[in-house]
Structures are given as C-alpha cells and as structure tokens.
C-alpha positions in Angstrom: -21.6 6.8 3.4 -21.3 9.2 6.3 -19.8 12.7 5.8 -16.5 11.9 4.2 -14.2 14.2 2.2 -11.4 13.1 -0.1 -8.5 15.5 0.0 -4.9 15.6 -1.1 -2.6 13.9 1.4 -0.4 16.1 3.5 3.1 15.1 4.8 1.8 15.1 8.4 -0.7 12.3 7.3 2.1 9.8 6.8 2.2 8.3 10.3 -1.6 7.6 10.1 -1.2 6.0 6.6 1.5 3.7 8.1 -1.0 2.5 10.7 -3.6 1.9 8.0 -1.1 0.0 5.9 -0.4 -2.3 8.9 -4.1 -3.0 9.3 -4.7 -3.7 5.6 -1.6 -5.4 4.1 0.6 -8.4 5.0 3.7 -6.5 3.8 3.0 -2.9 4.6 4.9 0.1 3.4 7.3 1.7 5.9 7.1 5.3 7.0 10.3 5.9 4.9 8.6 4.4 1.8 5.7 6.8 2.2 8.1 9.8 2.6 10.0 8.9 -0.5 6.9 8.4 -2.6 5.2 11.5 -1.2 8.4 13.5 -2.1 8.3 12.3 -5.7 6.5 14.9 -8.0 5.1 12.0 -10.1 3.3 10.5 -7.1 -0.1 11.6 -5.9 -1.9 10.5 -2.7 -5.4 11.2 -1.5 -7.0 10.5 1.9 -10.5 9.9 3.0 -11.3 12.0 6.2 -14.4 12.4 8.3 -15.9 15.9 7.9 -16.2 16.5 11.6 -13.0 15.1 13.1 -10.6 14.9 10.2 -9.9 11.3 11.1 -8.3 9.4 8.2 -10.3 6.3 7.2 -8.4 5.4 4.1 -6.1 6.5 1.3 -5.2 6.0 -2.3 -1.9 6.6 -4.1 -0.6 6.4 -7.6 2.4 7.4 -9.7 2.7 8.6 -13.3 5.2 7.1 -15.6 6.2 8.4 -19.1 3.8 11.3 -18.5 0.9 9.3 -19.8 0.7 6.1 -17.7 -0.9 5.8 -14.2 -0.1 3.0 -11.8 -1.8 2.6 -8.5 0.4 2.1 -5.4 -2.4 1.2 -3.0 -6.0 1.8 -2.0 -6.7 1.0 1.6 -9.6 1.5 4.0 -9.5 0.7 7.7 -11.4 -2.6 8.3 -14.3 -1.1 10.3 -15.1 1.4 7.5 -15.1 -1.0 4.5 -18.2 -1.6 2.5 -19.3 2.0 2.9 -18.2 3.3 -0.5 -15.0 4.9 0.7 -12.7 2.7 -1.4 -14.9 3.4 -4.4 -14.6 7.2 -3.8 -10.9 6.9 -3.4 -10.6 5.0 -6.6 -12.8 7.5 -8.4 -10.5 10.3 -7.2 -7.6 8.5 -8.9 -9.6 8.1 -12.1 -10.6 11.8 -12.1 -7.0 12.9 -11.4 -5.8 10.7 -14.3 -8.4 12.0 -16.6 -7.7 15.6 -15.8 -4.0 15.0 -16.5 -4.7 13.3 -19.8 -3.3 9.9 -18.9 -3.8 7.1 -21.4 -4.6 4.5 -18.7 -4.6 3.8 -15.0 -3.5 0.3 -14.0 -3.4 -1.7 -10.7 -2.8 -5.2 -9.3 -5.2 -6.8 -6.9 -5.1 -10.1 -5.1 -7.0 -12.8 -7.2 -9.1 -13.6 -4.1 -10.0 -10.0 -3.3 -13.5 -10.3 -4.9 -14.9 -7.2 -3.3 -12.1 -5.0 -4.7 -12.3 -6.6 -8.1 -16.0 -6.0 -8.2 -15.5 -2.3 -7.3 -12.9 -1.9 -10.0 -15.1 -3.6 -12.6 -18.1 -1.5 -11.7 -15.9 1.6 -12.2 -14.8 0.5 -15.7 -11.5 -1.3 -15.1 -10.8 -4.3 -17.3 -8.9 -7.4 -16.5 -5.9 -7.4 -18.7 -3.5 -10.0 -17.2 -2.2 -12.0 -14.3 1.0 -11.8 -12.4 1.9 -15.3 -11.0 2.9 -15.4 -7.3 3.0 -11.6 -7.2 1.9 -11.3 -3.5 3.6 -12.8 -0.5 2.2 -13.8 2.9 0.3 -15.6 1.5 1.7 -16.2 -1.9 -1.0 -15.4 -4.4 -1.5 -14.3 -8.0 -2.4 -10.7 -8.9 -5.0 -9.7 -11.4 -3.9 -6.8 -13.5 -6.8 -4.4 -14.1 -6.6 -1.3 -16.3 -8.9 1.7 -16.9 -8.5 3.1 -20.4 -9.3 6.8 -21.2 -10.8 7.7 -24.5 -10.4 11.4 -25.3 
C-alpha cells in the first residue's frame, strides 16, 4: 500500500464521498444523506487519503445504537485503488474505534456475491451471523450479515 493515511472525515470531504459512492454503489447516498449522517453525534466517518496530495481514495462510516452496538454504513474504495489494503485499513479503523468505545459488536451487511469483501471481513475476525433476503436492489441480491464481537 502506498503512503495512505486514515483520518476522521471533515464536512468539506462530503462532495468527494458522494463521487466515490456513485462509483461504488448502484444506489449511492446523496450529499444530503451524508450531511445528515455526518451531523449525527452517533455517526463516525473516516477517509483514506494519500499522504502527499490528500486525495481521498476511500471511506468508511458507522453509527452507534444503544451506546453499545456498532453498525457499518458503508466501506468504499475507488475502483482503481482496490486490492491494495485500503478497505482493510478502513475496516480496521472502525474496529479500533468500536473497541476504544467499548462497543459489544460491530455489524455490517455485504452482498452475497462480494467475495473479496467477505474474505477481508472474515480475515479481520467478522463472523457470518445471518442473511437478509433480497436486501440489495439493482441488482436484487441477498445480504450476508457479518458481525465482529468484542471480548473485554
């Protein structure tokens, strides 16, 4: 992985995240959706930036429910920078944040056909805990529910 830093997202990063969403997801978040989530004190977002140019290559986001439960919004990396460890580092950042904040678990959904992402999550310690039928649209597909449990 080239010189990449993972930092907290800033409000001015939102337009770039919207562009990344459009590249990565069939039903991307709108700029307003990011603004609402970013303004919520229970939401946390991180961005992967190049050390030299501060160019955003990807992001991860999550929210905290009931003070002990973590749910991932999205993890996205622009297509030309995939398979370089950026998604793994963004996911590790969510795990570290969850651990430091004493969450009981961190959970996410992933397309059943997204084998590269499922492999990353499994290697980081996430367990398959369920299936959501027809969760995704464009195309319709089941989601695998994966959860990372913390043992304190």
